[in-house]
N, C-alpha and C positions, 0 to 999 in steps of 0.2 A: 569457481563461480563468481563475479566482480556482479556486485548491485550496484547500479550507477544511475544520477538523480539530476533530471535537469530540470526546473520551475523558473517563470518569469510575472514570481510572485501574484501572479489571478489563477494560474492552472499548473501542475506538473504533472510530474511518471518517476518510477522507480521501473528499471529493465532493465534487462538482462541482452545482448549483443551475442550473435554470433555472425562470424563469417560480413558482415556489418549489416547484418538485419538482427532486428528486435525480435526473440525469439519467448520471451517474458516480460508482459507489464503491469503495472494497477497506475491506474491515474485517478488525479483528485485536481478537483478546487477549492480553491478560497470563499467561504462563505464568513467575507469579515479579516478582521484583524485576525484574528483570536481561531478561528474554526477551517477544518477543510473536511470534505466531504468524499470520502471512496467513490468516485462511481464507476471505474472498471476494472478487473484481473482477467487478463490472458495469460495462459501458458499453452504454448507449444507440446501440441504429442508427445514428443519426442522425447519429453522433460517430466511424464507421466509418471509419477509415483518418486519420487526426486523432494517431495515438499517445498517444490519452488513458490507457490501461492502461499505459502506457509510462513515464508522468508522474506519475501516482497513483502507482505505484512507488516513484519519482526521490525524492518528495514523504515515503515514508513511509521509505525510506534515508536520506535528509538529517532527519530525524524521529530515528530509531534513531541519528544517530552523536553529533548532540545532546545526548544521553539515554543516552549507554553502556548501550545496549540491543544484543541481538542479537535475529535474524529467523529463525522457521523460515516455509517461505512452503510453507504445505500447499496454498494455491488452486493449482489445475491451473498456470491462466496465470503466474502469477507464479511458481512452480516453474519453467516454463519460461523465464521471465527471465533467474531466479539462474540458470540451467545454462549461458543462453547469453551471459549477463555476468557470468564467474564469477569475472573477475582484480576488474573492478570493485567489488563486492558481497564478494568475497570477508572485511574486513574486518568486518561485518556478521553472516555469514553464522553461522546458529548450526552 
C-alpha cells in the first residue's frame, strides 16, 4: 500500500489511492515556515483495522523530521495518536 504526497507549500495531503479514488487521506496546512497543522484524517471503511490512519501519521512525522517542521495535531484522530505516542513524537510536536 503506497502512501502518496502532494503539497503546494501552503497545504498538503498524504493519501492512498485505489482505482483513481482516494481511500485514505490526512491533510495539513502550513502555519508559517516551520510548522504544519494536521487538520483532517479520513480512512475508508474498507481499510478498517489495518492501521492505515497510524501509517498516514507516521508518514507525516517522517516528512516533518526531514524538513525540520513542527506539527500541531488539530484533527481529533491525530491528536489522540500524538497523545498516545507522546514519547515517539515529542521531537516534532508543536
